[in-house]
C-alpha positions, 0 to 999 in steps of 0.5 A: 499499500502507497502512502502519498501524501494525499492518502495521509492527509486523511489520516485521523489525527485528533486534536491535542499533542502528546510531544512532551511525553515523547521528549521525556521517552526520548531523554530517558532512552538516551540515559539508558543507553549510557548504562547499557554494558554495550557502551559502558566500558567506552573509555573506562575500564570493567569492575564489579562496582561499575557493573553494578552501579550500571545494573541499579540505574539501567534498571531504574531508568527502564521501569520509569520508561515502562511507566511513562510509555503507558501513560503515552498509551492511555493518553492516546486513548483519551485523544482519539475518545477511547475514555471519557476522562483523562486518566494519564498522569503528568509527564514525569509524575510517575514511579517506575515499574517492573515489566509484568506489572502494567495493567494490561499485565495483570488483567491478563494474569488474573483471566487465568488464560494460558500464555507464554508472555511472561516466560517470553519476556522475562517477567513474572504474573501478578494479579496486584498492583505494584507496591510503592506506587504514588496513590494518583498513580495507584488510582489510575492504574485500578481504574484502568483494570475496571476499563480493561475488564469492562470495555471491549475496545479497550480490552482489545488496545490493551491486549498483548498483541498491541502493547510495547513488549519491551524485549531485551536480553537478560542482563548477565547476557548483555554484560558477558556480551559486552566484556566479551567484546572489551576484552577482545579488544584489548587483546588486539593490542599492538604491543602484544603482537610485536617483538619489543614494540618493533616491526617484527610480529610475534606469534604466542601461545595462550599461556605466553599471553597470559603471562603477559596479562598476569605480569604487565601492569599496563593489562591489570585491567585485563586481570580485573576484567577476566574473572568478571567475565568467566564467573563462576567458571573463573579459574586461571588466567590461561584457562579464562583465555582458553574459553575466551578465544574459543572459536574466535581465531580462524586458521592460517591454512586454507585447508582448515578454513574450508570444506571441500566444495569451499576449497574447490571455491578458493581455486576460483577465487584465486584464478580471479586474483590471478586474471586481475594481475593479467588485466592490470599489467594489460594482458587481458580485458575485464571481461575475460576475468572470470566472477568467483563464485560466493561461499555458502555456510556449508562451505567452512566450518561454522567457526569460520563462517561467522567470521568470513561470511559469503564473501570470505572477508576476514573480519577475525581479530586472531589466527591460529596455527594449527600444527605449530607447538612449543615445548612444554606448553600445550596451548595453542599458539595464535597470532593477530589478524590485523597483521598485514600479509608481510608480518603473517608471512614473517609470523609463519616463517618463525614458527617454522624456524621455531619447528626446525629448532625443535626437530620437528617432523619433516611432514609437520614443518612443511604443513606450516611451510605449505602455508606460504603459499597464499601469503607470498601471492599478495606479499609479491604484489603489495611488499616486493619493492626494496627495503630501505633499512634491510635492501632486500625485497621480501616477497623474494627473500621469503620465497627463497627462505620457502625453497631453503626450507623445504631442501632442508627437510628433504620435501621438494618445495613443488610438493608443499601444497600436498602437506597441510596441518591437521586441527589438534583438540583444543588447547587445555591448561596442564592441571597441576598436582594437588598438594598433599 
């Protein structure tokens, strides 16, 4: 149906004004947003005291909004002639009420009808008016209950289908989601992922990451926030980080990022990228560049799909390196997804060299080394100019490193694509022995 200007002129607008009440609700909504956990930690670190204060204020303001919305509803009913007298109270002259205690909800509870309304909206049925209301508000609510019971039109308007639901996530979930977002953001701090604040990328085990958080005063806020996030699950810093980072990193190797159908689509995308290079060089036209297919959720593991989506755009925060290990540390090695392709390549080669020094099996080293293929494609495109400090072309340098390392483990470089890492079981923090 088209709502043209001419049609809207026939819309029945009554005389009267509820602008002030709308302004009141808008003001309360802005105040509510400032205490919402999603915005609470902007510019300040999470603490138990801050979260508890936010809960009190959020509840107080939301209850006021519920009450003010009720007054708006009944003010509009009167403007349209559904009530003979004005039953709404002055703007700002109401006490807050909890969800489940509005007059129509009391009437619904009294009716004894089977309904999922209260459970669905995280409220509890009650047949009595809320305690602590002012005399004027209590009188108004009692009168509204009488009208709902006796007036068929008002009973229809005050049925659940036409009332604001005030749907919201439970407070604990809102806090957990906000803490997750804040903690993951803090774990992306650049100094955690480069050696001594320089330009050399540094992959870390989760245990190493925990060690920095426990000992560096700059991350005292993270050490405080982790138990708030973990709640009853709180154990060691390592255990909490393992739980926090579950399903956050995306594997470095394409064989672990895609299922079989996804691997085939990835090959089509790589063919498109190669064709685009030829187009840039003037060797083919845009019409010759194939259009690759979109991915579907069936092409990737669920943990990868949630970060990448149908265009495989990297939106994850971290990279995982299955197959890479450190002696005496059973936790996963991860890196920062904020690294550019050169930095990702340098980080991967550092892990390869670590595997060589640890006398890892040749096939395990080859599995890591095979991940350089997709990085080198971009490194040779974007990072192969002569580095002014080192006087080398990193694309050529890393390509030679791959060939030399392959020779060391007696595996031809051209055979590296045949090797791929396997996804091991999730990292665990070794249990400490019980003291006698």
